[in-house]
All heavy atoms as an XYZ file, in Angstrom:
978
protein
N      87.090     80.954    113.568
C      86.429     82.172    113.133
C      86.716     82.478    111.674
O      86.097     83.349    111.125
C      86.861     83.354    113.991
C      86.267     83.327    115.366
S      86.065     84.916    116.145
C      87.568     85.752    115.853
N      87.686     81.841    111.076
C      87.975     82.091    109.679
C      89.063     83.107    109.444
O      89.423     83.385    108.310
N      89.612     83.683    110.522
C      90.694     84.650    110.375
C      92.004     83.862    110.338
O      92.361     83.190    111.295
C      90.689     85.668    111.523
C      89.365     86.424    111.535
C      91.862     86.616    111.397
C      89.170     87.315    112.729
N      92.703     83.953    109.231
C      93.903     83.151    109.032
C      95.186     83.951    109.209
O      96.252     83.370    109.310
C      93.921     82.568    107.609
O      93.965     83.639    106.665
C      92.709     81.702    107.344
N      95.106     85.259    109.205
C      96.314     86.061    109.098
C      96.677     86.120    107.618
O      95.969     85.580    106.773
N      97.757     86.780    107.292
C      98.137     86.896    105.885
C      98.665     85.553    105.389
O      99.735     85.121    105.787
C      99.196     87.980    105.691
C      98.656     89.363    105.898
C      98.899     90.056    107.073
C      97.883     89.973    104.928
C      98.389     91.320    107.274
C      97.369     91.236    105.116
C      97.637     91.901    106.292
O      97.123     93.146    106.481
N      97.898     84.887    104.542
C      98.295     83.614    103.941
C      98.069     83.679    102.442
O      97.045     84.202    101.988
C      97.493     82.453    104.514
C      97.844     82.099    105.932
C      97.112     80.858    106.417
O      96.344     80.260    105.626
O      97.305     80.501    107.587
N      99.004     83.137    101.700
C      98.899     83.132    100.237
C      97.655     82.388     99.771
O      96.967     82.814     98.839
C     100.152     82.513     99.628
C     100.182     82.578     98.125
C     101.462     81.999     97.577
C     101.421     82.062     96.053
N     102.589     81.461     95.448
N      97.311     81.290    100.436
C      96.135     80.507    100.030
C      94.841     81.297    100.231
O      93.907     81.198     99.430
C      96.078     79.192    100.800
O      95.948     79.437    102.195
N      94.769     82.105    101.277
C      93.584     82.933    101.508
C      93.460     84.001    100.436
O      92.369     84.245     99.911
C      93.654     83.588    102.902
O      93.823     82.569    103.886
C      92.397     84.366    103.204
N      94.572     84.615    100.077
C      94.554     85.639     99.027
C      94.121     85.023     97.702
O      93.275     85.581     96.995
C      95.941     86.306     98.893
C      95.971     87.267     97.722
C      96.314     87.025    100.174
N      94.682     83.871     97.353
C      94.336     83.215     96.083
C      92.870     82.810     96.045
O      92.213     82.918     95.012
C      95.231     81.997     95.869
C      96.663     82.365     95.561
C      97.597     81.169     95.557
O      97.184     80.060     95.990
O      98.758     81.335     95.133
N      92.343     82.353     97.167
C      90.940     81.926     97.194
C      89.995     83.118     97.076
O      88.923     83.012     96.491
C      90.665     81.165     98.480
C      89.288     80.588     98.518
C      89.123     79.629     99.643
N      87.781     79.072     99.582
C      87.286     78.309    100.493
N      88.000     77.978    101.543
N      86.062     77.853    100.386
N      90.368     84.253     97.628
C      89.498     85.433     97.612
C      89.755     86.369     96.439
O      89.102     87.403     96.325
C      89.665     86.220     98.912
C      89.064     85.505    100.090
O      88.094     84.772     99.951
N      89.645     85.706    101.253
N      90.694     86.031     95.556
C      91.085     86.948     94.476
C      90.013     87.098     93.404
O      89.929     88.149     92.771
C      92.387     86.480     93.839
N      89.192     86.104     93.186
C      88.202     86.149     92.108
C      86.806     86.066     92.685
O      86.579     85.445     93.721
C      88.446     85.012     91.120
C      89.822     85.063     90.577
C      90.868     84.233     90.891
C      90.348     86.029     89.668
N      91.996     84.615     90.237
C      91.712     85.718     89.467
C      89.815     87.116     89.012
C      92.527     86.458     88.633
C      90.637     87.845     88.187
C      91.970     87.529     87.997
N      85.818     86.681     92.017
C      84.449     86.641     92.539
C      83.880     85.224     92.519
O      84.198     84.426     91.652
C      83.674     87.560     91.592
C      84.489     87.644     90.366
C      85.914     87.429     90.772
N      83.071     84.957     93.501
C      82.403     83.665     93.602
C      80.967     83.940     94.056
O      80.634     83.829     95.228
C      83.129     82.784     94.619
C      82.639     81.369     94.649
C      83.440     80.531     95.636
O      84.652     80.733     95.744
O      82.825     79.689     96.291
N      80.121     84.341     93.112
C      78.750     84.707     93.438
C      77.957     83.462     93.798
O      77.961     82.477     93.078
C      78.086     85.425     92.267
C      78.783     86.707     91.878
C      79.351     86.859     90.628
C      78.879     87.747     92.780
C      79.988     88.030     90.268
C      79.522     88.919     92.438
C      80.069     89.053     91.180
O      80.700     90.212     90.844
N      77.270     83.497     94.929
C      76.441     82.383     95.382
C      75.094     82.929     95.831
O      75.001     84.035     96.326
C      77.079     81.668     96.574
C      78.370     81.009     96.257
C      79.002     80.511     97.538
N      79.982     79.509     97.189
C      79.910     78.255     97.567
N      78.936     77.847     98.330
N      80.823     77.409     97.189
N      74.086     82.126     95.703
C      72.746     82.456     96.178
C      72.338     83.867     95.737
O      72.214     84.139     94.572
C      72.649     82.306     97.696
C      73.005     80.902     98.161
O      72.751     79.957     97.395
O      73.546     80.756     99.262
N      72.173     84.764     96.696
C      71.730     86.126     96.393
C      72.893     87.070     96.128
O      72.691     88.254     95.909
C      70.900     86.665     97.550
C      69.632     85.886     97.800
C      68.970     86.373     99.034
N      69.915     86.194    100.137
C      69.728     86.631    101.359
N      68.659     87.280    101.661
N      70.624     86.434    102.292
N      74.106     86.601     96.170
C      75.276     87.462     95.976
C      75.533     87.700     94.496
O      76.509     87.241     93.937
C      76.507     86.854     96.634
C      76.387     86.828     98.129
O      75.688     87.644     98.698
N      77.044     85.899     98.761
N      74.633     88.433     93.867
C      74.814     88.802     92.471
C      75.571     90.128     92.421
O      75.779     90.770     93.450
C      73.466     88.902     91.738
C      72.577     89.952     92.404
C      72.775     87.537     91.714
C      71.300     90.233     91.646
N      75.954     90.539     91.233
C      76.749     91.762     91.077
C      76.062     92.967     91.711
O      76.694     93.757     92.412
C      77.009     92.031     89.597
C      77.653     93.366     89.358
C      79.005     93.547     89.594
C      76.896     94.445     88.928
C      79.604     94.783     89.393
C      77.480     95.681     88.726
C      78.839     95.847     88.956
N      74.758     93.126     91.508
C      74.073     94.322     91.992
C      73.946     94.330     93.515
O      73.971     95.394     94.136
C      72.709     94.466     91.321
C      72.841     94.724     89.849
C      72.548     93.739     88.928
C      73.307     95.940     89.383
C      72.694     93.971     87.575
C      73.469     96.185     88.038
C      73.153     95.198     87.125
N      73.858     93.171     94.128
C      73.838     93.118     95.593
C      75.195     93.516     96.153
O      75.280     94.214     97.170
C      73.453     91.717     96.059
N      76.256     93.115     95.487
C      77.591     93.495     95.929
C      77.829     94.985     95.654
O      78.429     95.689     96.461
C      78.658     92.610     95.244
C      80.052     93.056     95.613
C      78.443     91.154     95.618
N      77.318     95.497     94.535
C      77.441     96.919     94.210
C      76.725     97.779     95.250
O      77.155     98.893     95.542
C      76.870     97.191     92.822
C      76.919     98.638     92.437
C      78.120     99.245     92.104
C      75.767     99.406     92.419
C      78.168    100.584     91.762
C      75.802    100.738     92.074
C      77.009    101.328     91.740
N      75.652     97.260     95.836
C      74.905     98.007     96.845
C      75.758     98.310     98.067
O      75.498     99.274     98.786
C      73.655     97.233     97.250
N      76.793     97.528     98.309
C      77.703     97.801     99.414
C      78.496     99.074     99.134
O      78.769     99.862    100.033
C      78.655     96.599     99.635
C      79.728     96.915    100.647
C      77.861     95.378    100.048
N      78.848     99.300     97.881
C      79.636    100.472     97.500
C      78.767    101.729     97.373
O      79.285    102.836     97.488
C      80.363    100.206     96.178
C      81.200    101.358     95.713
C      82.424    101.635     96.303
C      80.761    102.197     94.695
C      83.192    102.697     95.894
C      81.527    103.273     94.277
C      82.731    103.513     94.880
O      83.483    104.567     94.478
N      77.494    101.587     97.152
C      76.619    102.720     96.854
C      76.654    103.834     97.901
O      76.622    105.018     97.531
C      75.179    102.242     96.643
C      74.260    103.341     96.244
C      74.291    103.851     94.951
C      73.377    103.895     97.146
C      73.454    104.879     94.566
C      72.537    104.919     96.777
C      72.572    105.409     95.483
N      76.716    103.554     99.204
C      76.752    104.666    100.167
C      77.914    105.634     99.962
O      77.824    106.788    100.355
C      76.865    103.961    101.519
C      76.245    102.643    101.300
C      76.591    102.262     99.889
N      78.982    105.191     99.337
C      80.096    106.106     99.063
C      79.653    107.217     98.123
O      80.135    108.348     98.215
C      81.268    105.338     98.461
N      78.739    106.919     97.222
C      78.249    107.930     96.282
C      77.379    108.966     96.977
O      77.352    110.130     96.570
C      77.474    107.267     95.151
N      76.667    108.592     98.029
C      75.809    109.558     98.709
C      76.634    110.637     99.403
O      76.226    111.789     99.470
C      74.880    108.872     99.722
O      75.669    108.209    100.708
C      73.964    107.886     99.035
N      77.807    110.269     99.905
C      78.683    111.267    100.509
C      79.203    112.258     99.488
O      79.330    113.449     99.765
N      79.470    111.784     98.284
C      79.921    112.665     97.204
C      78.822    113.664     96.874
O      79.074    114.858     96.682
C      80.317    111.833     95.960
C      80.591    112.730     94.777
C      81.511    110.959     96.267
N      77.589    113.201     96.826
C      76.467    114.095     96.514
C      76.252    115.132     97.609
O      75.913    116.281     97.314
C      75.191    113.279     96.302
C      75.201    112.370     95.084
C      73.942    111.513     95.044
C      75.333    113.172     93.813
N      76.447    114.744     98.855
C      76.318    115.719     99.947
C      77.338    116.835     99.799
O      77.036    117.999    100.039
C      76.496    115.031    101.295
S      75.070    114.079    101.808
N      78.554    116.482     99.394
C      79.574    117.510     99.192
C      79.228    118.435     98.048
O      79.420    119.646     98.123
N      78.688    117.890     96.966
C      78.316    118.713     95.816
C      77.129    119.612     96.135
O      77.006    120.710     95.581
C      77.998    117.819     94.623
N      76.255    119.195     97.032
C      75.085    120.004     97.395
C      75.457    121.258     98.177
O      74.656    122.182     98.278
C      74.096    119.172     98.212
C      73.352    118.188     97.359
O      73.267    118.345     96.140
N      72.824    117.163     97.983
N      76.629    121.312     98.713
C      77.045    122.475     99.491
C      77.814    123.485     98.650
O      78.620    124.254     99.157
C      77.901    122.018    100.669
C      77.116    121.161    101.626
C      77.895    120.885    102.857
N      77.108    119.989    103.693
C      77.601    119.008    104.386
N      78.898    118.798    104.385
N      76.838    118.245    105.115
N      77.559    123.531     97.383
C      78.330    124.383     96.473
C      78.112    125.869     96.726
O      78.947    126.681     96.339
C      77.953    124.058     95.026
O      76.583    124.320     94.800
N      77.033    126.240     97.370
C      76.782    127.651     97.646
C      77.779    128.258     98.612
O      77.915    129.478     98.678
N      78.471    127.447     99.356
C      79.432    127.940    100.338
C      80.837    128.085     99.766
O      81.743    128.544    100.453
C      79.466    126.998    101.540
C      78.121    126.869    102.227
C      78.114    125.800    103.295
O      79.210    125.388    103.724
O      77.028    125.397    103.700
N      81.034    127.706     98.509
C      82.363    127.725     97.910
C      82.682    129.087     97.293
O      81.796    129.769     96.777
C      82.471    126.644     96.838
C      82.285    125.211     97.322
C      82.218    124.273     96.131
C      83.414    124.828     98.252
N      83.943    129.453     97.305
C      84.374    130.713     96.700
C      84.343    130.606     95.177
O      83.866    131.506     94.495
C      85.792    131.095     97.192
C      85.743    131.374     98.692
C      86.332    132.284     96.432
C      87.108    131.558     99.321
N      84.855    129.511     94.634
C      84.893    129.302     93.193
C      84.303    127.920     92.869
O      85.034    126.970     92.628
C      86.336    129.408     92.696
C      86.419    129.461     91.184
O      85.404    129.351     90.496
N      87.624    129.624     90.677
N      82.962    127.807     92.838
C      82.334    126.499     92.674
C      82.650    125.827     91.337
O      82.726    124.605     91.272
C      80.840    126.766     92.799
C      80.663    128.207     92.998
C      81.989    128.861     93.044
N      82.842    126.584     90.286
C      83.092    125.992     88.969
C      84.397    125.196     88.946
O      84.531    124.237     88.194
C      83.130    127.082     87.899
N      85.339    125.566     89.780
C      86.612    124.852     89.848
C      86.590    123.827     90.983
O      87.059    122.694     90.826
C      87.776    125.855     90.060
C      89.081    125.127     90.298
C      87.886    126.790     88.872
N      86.004    124.200     92.104
C      86.062    123.358     93.300
C      85.182    122.111     93.208
O      85.574    121.053     93.712
C      85.656    124.174     94.519
O      86.535    125.251     94.695
N      84.002    122.213     92.600
C      83.094    121.062     92.541
C      83.690    119.912     91.727
O      83.716    118.775     92.210
C      81.699    121.474     92.031
C      81.007    122.335     93.084
C      80.850    120.248     91.714
C      79.684    122.889     92.658
N      84.179    120.147     90.508
C      84.775    119.012     89.785
C      85.980    118.398     90.505
O      86.100    117.171     90.584
C      85.196    119.606     88.443
C      84.352    120.815     88.275
C      84.103    121.334     89.655
N      86.857    119.249     91.044
C      88.021    118.732     91.767
C      87.594    117.937     92.997
O      88.114    116.850     93.259
C      88.941    119.868     92.203
C      89.759    120.463     91.098
C      90.664    121.539     91.666
C      91.495    122.198     90.588
N      92.335    123.277     91.131
N      86.672    118.465     93.761
C      86.206    117.795     94.975
C      85.466    116.507     94.682
O      85.636    115.505     95.387
N      84.656    116.506     93.624
C      83.910    115.302     93.262
C      84.845    114.195     92.814
O      84.714    113.041     93.248
C      82.889    115.621     92.150
O      82.007    116.657     92.613
C      82.084    114.398     91.782
N      85.806    114.531     91.973
C      86.764    113.524     91.504
C      87.605    113.010     92.671
O      87.828    111.795     92.807
C      87.641    114.104     90.373
C      86.784    114.295     89.119
C      88.830    113.196     90.081
C      87.453    115.076     88.016
N      88.039    113.896     93.543
C      88.826    113.468     94.706
C      87.999    112.577     95.625
O      88.508    111.576     96.151
C      89.342    114.687     95.469
N      86.726    112.909     95.810
C      85.861    112.106     96.677
C      85.609    110.720     96.090
O      85.632    109.717     96.809
C      84.538    112.828     96.914
N      85.371    110.643     94.793
C      85.127    109.353     94.149
C      86.367    108.468     94.243
O      86.286    107.294     94.629
C      84.687    109.548     92.683
C      84.713    108.236     91.924
C      83.300    110.159     92.625
N      87.534    109.023     93.908
C      88.763    108.226     93.978
C      89.142    107.882     95.416
O      89.632    106.784     95.693
C      89.911    108.927     93.255
C      89.825    108.816     91.770
C      89.678    109.951     90.990
C      89.869    107.583     91.143
C      89.588    109.858     89.607
C      89.783    107.477     89.763
C      89.639    108.615     88.998
N      88.904    108.805     96.329
C      89.191    108.525     97.739
C      88.311    107.417     98.293
O      88.787    106.517     98.999
N      87.020    107.469     97.965
C      86.103    106.415     98.420
C      86.451    105.080     97.782
O      86.475    104.045     98.465
C      84.661    106.799     98.088
N      86.741    105.077     96.489
C      87.098    103.831     95.808
C      88.382    103.245     96.394
O      88.477    102.031     96.600
C      87.263    104.073     94.312
N      89.354    104.099     96.689
C      90.617    103.621     97.260
C      90.408    103.031     98.653
O      90.969    101.980     98.976
C      91.641    104.764     97.311
N      89.599    103.694     99.468
C      89.378    103.167    100.820
C      88.594    101.857    100.783
O      88.914    100.923    101.527
C      88.683    104.200    101.708
O      87.392    104.478    101.236
N      87.596    101.746     99.906
C      86.842    100.493     99.784
C      87.752     99.384     99.256
O      87.692     98.243     99.734
C      85.642    100.670     98.857
C      84.413    101.191     99.542
C      84.358    102.487    100.037
C      83.288    100.405     99.687
C      83.225    102.972    100.664
C      82.141    100.875    100.307
C      82.124    102.168    100.797
O      81.000    102.638    101.417
N      88.590     99.688     98.279
C      89.511     98.681     97.730
C      90.524     98.245     98.786
O      90.838     97.054     98.884
C      90.224     99.230     96.495
N      91.017     99.187     99.585
C      91.976     98.863    100.634
C      91.367     97.903    101.654
O      91.979     96.892    102.016
C      92.462    100.144    101.321
C      93.405     99.903    102.459
C      94.713     99.515    102.218
C      92.989    100.062    103.765
C      95.587     99.285    103.267
C      93.855     99.833    104.819
C      95.156     99.444    104.573
N      90.164     98.203    102.108
C      89.495     97.331    103.081
C      89.213     95.958    102.464
O      89.410     94.929    103.110
C      88.199     97.980    103.612
C      87.372     96.997    104.417
C      88.530     99.203    104.448
N      88.783     95.926    101.203
C      88.519     94.647    100.538
C      89.793     93.821    100.416
O      89.770     92.592    100.628
C      87.907     94.886     99.165
N      90.907     94.458    100.088
C      92.169     93.718     99.969
C      92.646     93.198    101.322
O      93.116     92.066    101.421
C      93.245     94.599     99.324
C      93.039     94.781     97.840
S      94.423     95.572     97.016
C      94.377     97.210     97.693
N      92.518     94.009    102.355
C      92.932     93.555    103.685
C      92.073     92.380    104.129
O      92.586     91.344    104.559
C      92.849     94.707    104.715
C      93.864     95.791    104.383
C      93.027     94.193    106.137
C      95.304     95.343    104.479
N      90.741     92.514    104.035
C      89.870     91.420    104.463
C      90.053     90.184    103.596
O      90.034     89.058    104.099
C      88.405     91.859    104.453
C      88.013     92.860    105.534
C      86.561     93.258    105.383
C      88.264     92.291    106.913
N      90.237     90.383    102.296
C      90.457     89.250    101.403
C      91.781     88.554    101.638
O      91.957     87.398    101.255
N      92.697     89.227    102.300
C      94.006     88.637    102.583
C      94.050     87.878    103.905
O      94.920     87.041    104.100
C      95.079     89.727    102.627
O      95.160     90.383    101.397
N      93.141     88.178    104.812
C      93.247     87.595    106.151
C      92.045     86.767    106.590
O      92.095     86.139    107.642
C      93.525     88.684    107.214
C      94.815     89.405    106.924
C      92.377     89.655    107.332
N      90.950     86.754    105.822
C      89.738     86.048    106.255
C      89.270     85.091    105.171
O      89.174     85.455    104.003
C      88.605     87.056    106.584
C      87.371     86.318    107.096
C      89.054     88.076    107.607
N      88.944     83.867    105.574
C      88.392     82.878    104.648
C      86.978     83.278    104.253
O      86.256     83.885    105.042
C      88.331     81.500    105.306
C      89.669     80.892    105.597
C      89.471     79.539    106.249
C      90.795     78.888    106.571
N      90.595     77.589    107.234
N      86.546     82.929    103.042
C      85.179     83.270    102.649
C      84.129     82.493    103.433
O      83.086     83.025    103.791
C      85.122     82.931    101.165
C      86.297     82.088    100.888
C      87.302     82.322    101.956
N      84.394     81.226    103.713
C      83.473     80.370    104.468
C      84.280     79.486    105.409
O      85.407     79.129    105.114
C      82.667     79.476    103.531
C      81.600     80.212    102.769
C      80.983     79.352    101.696
N      81.927     78.937    100.657
C      82.425     79.740     99.724
N      82.077     81.000     99.692
N      83.264     79.286     98.818
N      83.671     79.121    106.542
C      84.334     78.247    107.508
C      83.470     77.003    107.665
O      82.318     77.088    108.084
C      84.525     78.957    108.871
C      85.209     78.040    109.857
C      85.299     80.239    108.692
N      84.020     75.841    107.327
C      83.291     74.585    107.429
C      82.937     74.302    108.888
O      83.779     74.390    109.773
C      84.148     73.431    106.872
O      84.569     73.778    105.555
C      83.361     72.132    106.840
N      81.674     73.988    109.121
C      81.210     73.692    110.476
C      80.772     74.911    111.257
O      80.208     74.779    112.335
N      81.050     76.087    110.747
C      80.640     77.335    111.405
C      79.975     78.225    110.359
O      80.607     79.111    109.789
C      81.843     78.053    112.011
C      82.547     77.270    113.056
N      82.091     77.189    114.347
C      83.662     76.497    112.996
C      82.905     76.419    115.057
N      83.863     75.983    114.241
N      78.682     77.999    110.097
C      78.030     78.726    109.003
C      77.895     80.225    109.223
O      77.627     80.963    108.291
C      76.651     78.068    108.932
C      76.442     77.454    110.269
C      77.795     77.088    110.792
N      78.099     80.703    110.448
C      77.966     82.141    110.714
C      79.305     82.864    110.691
O      79.391     84.022    111.072
C      77.273     82.363    112.056
C      78.045     81.744    113.214
O      78.812     80.793    112.980
O      77.865     82.217    114.352
N      80.362     82.215    110.229
C      81.684     82.820    110.216
C      82.197     82.987    108.790
O      81.656     82.434    107.850
C      82.666     81.971    111.024
C      82.333     81.928    112.494
C      82.372     83.294    113.144
O      83.270     84.082    112.909
N      81.377     83.582    113.956
N      83.260     83.728    108.630
C      83.852     83.977    107.324
C      83.279     85.223    106.674
O      82.327     85.837    107.166
N      83.874     85.605    105.560
C      83.450     86.824    104.856
C      82.022     86.752    104.337
O      81.336     87.761    104.258
C      84.389     87.085    103.667
C      85.760     87.646    103.982
C      86.591     87.721    102.714
C      85.645     88.998    104.620
N      81.584     85.564    103.971
C      80.275     85.434    103.326
C      79.108     85.638    104.287
O      78.059     86.115    103.882
C      80.167     84.056    102.674
C      78.965     83.919    101.774
C      79.006     82.632    100.993
O      79.955     82.444    100.208
O      78.098     81.817    101.182
N      79.276     85.310    105.548
C      78.133     85.345    106.472
C      78.304     86.280    107.662
O      77.318     86.692    108.251
C      77.839     83.933    106.985
C      77.469     82.983    105.902
N      76.271     83.053    105.236
C      78.152     81.968    105.337
C      76.215     82.110    104.324
N      77.354     81.429    104.357
N      79.509     86.592    108.061
C      79.728     87.458    109.219
C      79.945     88.884    108.729
O      81.043     89.254    108.323
C      80.929     86.967    110.031
C      81.102     87.740    111.318
O      80.399     88.713    111.581
N      82.055     87.324    112.125
N      78.905     89.688    108.785
C      78.968     91.051    108.250
C      79.764     92.007    109.131
O      80.063     93.116    108.728
C      77.562     91.600    108.021
C      76.767     90.756    107.062
C      75.535     90.246    107.415
C      77.259     90.452    105.795
C      74.815     89.461    106.532
C      76.555     89.670    104.915
C      75.330     89.182    105.288
O      74.615     88.399    104.419
N      80.084     91.594    110.347
C      80.867     92.430    111.254
C      82.267     91.858    111.469
O      82.901     92.123    112.476
C      80.138     92.573    112.592
C      78.768     93.243    112.528
C      78.093     93.213    113.887
C      78.889     94.658    112.019
N      82.757     91.086    110.515
C      84.064     90.422    110.645
C      85.196     91.429    110.776
O      86.207     91.153    111.411
C      84.313     89.460    109.462
C      85.497     88.520    109.746
C      84.575     90.214    108.181
C      85.176     87.396    110.642
N      85.018     92.618    110.228
C      86.086     93.615    110.315
C      86.349     94.007    111.765
O      87.466     94.339    112.133
C      85.773     94.851    109.442
C      87.019     95.704    109.265
C      84.641     95.646    110.017
C      86.871     96.782    108.222
N      85.331     93.920    112.619
C      85.535     94.176    114.044
C      86.433     93.134    114.688
O      87.172     93.435    115.620
N      86.384     91.896    114.181
C      87.248     90.834    114.692
C      88.671     90.975    114.162
O      89.620     90.551    114.805
C      86.690     89.462    114.314
C      85.327     89.207    114.927
O      85.044     89.774    115.995
O      84.539     88.442    114.330
N      88.825     91.537    112.973
C      90.144     91.700    112.358
C      90.856     92.930    112.911
O      92.081     92.958    113.008
C      90.005     91.789    110.819
C      91.317     92.105    110.156
C      89.420     90.499    110.269
N      90.088     93.929    113.289
C      90.653     95.188    113.792
C      91.518     94.927    115.034
O      91.128     94.172    115.916
C      89.506     96.142    114.148
S      90.024     97.772    114.662
N      92.702     95.537    115.112
C      93.578     95.303    116.272
C      92.936     95.693    117.604
O      93.213     95.090    118.625
C      94.795     96.185    115.997
C      94.765     96.473    114.551
C      93.333     96.401    114.124
N      92.086     96.719    117.606
C      91.393     97.132    118.825
C      89.921     97.283    118.466
O      89.506     98.288    117.886
C      91.998     98.435    119.348
C      91.527     98.815    120.705
C      91.536     98.043    121.836
C      90.955    100.067    121.093
N      91.018     98.734    122.887
C      90.653     99.985    122.466
C      90.679    101.239    120.414
C      90.084    101.036    123.170
C      90.117    102.290    121.119
C      89.826    102.182    122.481
N      89.107     96.287    118.776
C      87.714     96.209    118.343
C      86.882     97.440    118.703
O      86.073     97.881    117.887
C      87.064     94.920    118.888
O      87.852     93.806    118.440
C      85.652     94.757    118.389
N      87.019     98.038    119.894
C      86.219     99.235    120.179
C      86.426    100.362    119.169
O      85.514    101.144    118.907
C      86.662     99.651    121.580
C      87.119     98.383    122.212
C      87.747     97.597    121.101
N      87.628    100.442    118.584
C      87.898    101.467    117.578
C      86.957    101.310    116.384
O      86.455    102.298    115.839
C      89.352    101.392    117.123
C      89.780    102.378    116.039
C      89.699    103.798    116.568
C      91.189    102.058    115.570
N      86.693    100.080    115.987
C      85.785     99.809    114.868
C      84.385    100.311    115.183
O      83.760    100.985    114.364
C      85.770     98.309    114.562
C      84.646     97.888    113.677
C      84.640     98.211    112.329
C      83.567     97.180    114.180
C      83.606     97.829    111.509
C      82.529     96.792    113.363
C      82.551     97.117    112.029
O      81.509     96.742    111.224
N      83.883     99.994    116.373
C      82.516    100.388    116.725
C      82.392    101.902    116.914
O      81.385    102.497    116.525
C      82.049     99.629    117.964
C      81.854     98.162    117.664
C      82.733     97.205    118.127
C      80.791     97.741    116.859
C      82.569     95.870    117.822
C      80.625     96.410    116.547
C      81.506     95.480    117.033
O      81.340     94.164    116.709
N      83.399    102.542    117.470
C      83.389    104.001    117.592
C      83.395    104.629    116.202
O      82.645    105.581    115.937
C      84.585    104.492    118.437
C      84.759    105.998    118.331
C      84.411    104.085    119.884
N      84.216    104.099    115.299
C      84.253    104.609    113.930
C      82.923    104.445    113.215
O      82.483    105.340    112.492
N      82.274    103.303    113.400
C      80.964    103.083    112.779
C      79.933    104.071    113.323
O      79.124    104.608    112.577
C      80.488    101.650    113.032
C      81.243    100.614    112.243
S      81.016    100.779    110.470
C      79.327    100.292    110.311
N      79.967    104.318    114.629
C      79.030    105.258    115.234
C      79.261    106.669    114.702
O      78.316    107.360    114.304
C      79.173    105.229    116.759
C      78.277    106.194    117.461
C      76.921    105.945    117.572
C      78.794    107.363    117.997
C      76.088    106.849    118.208
C      77.971    108.270    118.636
C      76.613    108.012    118.746
N      80.506    107.109    114.656
C      80.827    108.459    114.173
C      80.455    108.600    112.700
O      79.896    109.623    112.286
C      82.307    108.783    114.416
C      82.553    108.940    115.911
C      82.731    110.034    113.669
C      84.010    109.056    116.293
N      80.742    107.582    111.893
C      80.390    107.635    110.468
C      78.873    107.709    110.284
O      78.380    108.428    109.404
C      80.963    106.432    109.744
N      78.136    106.985    111.097
C      76.665    107.020    111.001
C      76.121    108.393    111.358
O      75.235    108.915    110.682
C      76.048    105.967    111.923
O      76.468    104.687    111.554
N      76.635    108.978    112.419
C      76.195    110.317    112.826
C      76.552    111.338    111.745
O      75.739    112.198    111.384
C      76.832    110.713    114.178
C      76.351    109.783    115.284
C      76.561    112.165    114.512
C      74.859    109.822    115.523
N      77.758    111.242    111.200
C      78.191    112.185    110.156
C      77.307    112.057    108.916
O      76.926    113.056    108.317
C      79.659    111.938    109.808
C      80.249    112.938    108.854
C      80.020    112.595    107.392
O      79.830    111.439    107.040
N      80.010    113.592    106.551
N      77.003    110.839    108.526
C      76.162    110.629    107.341
C      74.745    111.162    107.575
O      74.163    111.792    106.693
C      76.120    109.136    107.001
C      75.491    108.821    105.672
C      76.341    109.229    104.500
O      77.552    109.433    104.647
O      75.774    109.347    103.388
N      74.216    110.951    108.763
C      72.897    111.471    109.104
C      72.900    112.987    109.062
O      71.993    113.608    108.500
C      72.474    110.986    110.496
O      72.487    109.558    110.502
C      71.094    111.480    110.854
N      73.901    113.606    109.634
C      74.002    115.073    109.618
C      74.167    115.592    108.195
O      73.615    116.629    107.838
C      75.166    115.552    110.479
C      74.881    115.426    111.950
O      73.724    115.380    112.365
N      75.929    115.364    112.751
N      74.948    114.890    107.384
C      75.132    115.308    105.994
C      73.835    115.326    105.215
O      73.593    116.233    104.418
N      72.982    114.348    105.457
C      71.698    114.307    104.748
C      70.718    115.321    105.314
O      69.873    115.853    104.582
C      71.111    112.901    104.791
C      71.836    111.938    103.901
N      71.797    112.025    102.535
C      72.650    110.907    104.192
C      72.532    111.071    102.015
N      73.069    110.379    103.010
N      70.795    115.574    106.598
C      69.882    116.544    107.201
C      70.239    117.973    106.785
O      69.362    118.794    106.550
C      69.934    116.430    108.723
N      71.529    118.260    106.682
C      71.978    119.606    106.331
C      72.005    119.822    104.823
O      71.572    120.841    104.326
C      73.373    119.891    106.929
C      73.286    119.865    108.450
C      73.929    121.208    106.443
C      74.626    119.862    109.139
N      72.560    118.826    104.095
C      72.759    118.984    102.655
C      71.518    118.733    101.895
O      71.230    119.104    100.840
């Protein structure tokens, strides 16, 4: 499956970008883009704040850094334990298995429950905000 556990060789292989085929910078950036939509939903609710002039900048900066930290954390964990490609298994590894985090997660149902809750929350945020 391409999951190696924490190995130095896996970390070294995944440490630098290796763009192939359609994996250009902007396609990879599109993975991060949904984090920005959550920040905008928070800023759209400024009418409910007591002191919006102070709270919006603080909340926006905290949201941007929080999202960047969580995305970086997940990228470092996956880059440390999963090979980018698996010879003989073209549907495995980081490059082709988009749900590999479910295989890495200690309890797979937790991943799917989290994805469902995040999807519902994002939908509600766009409907309300």
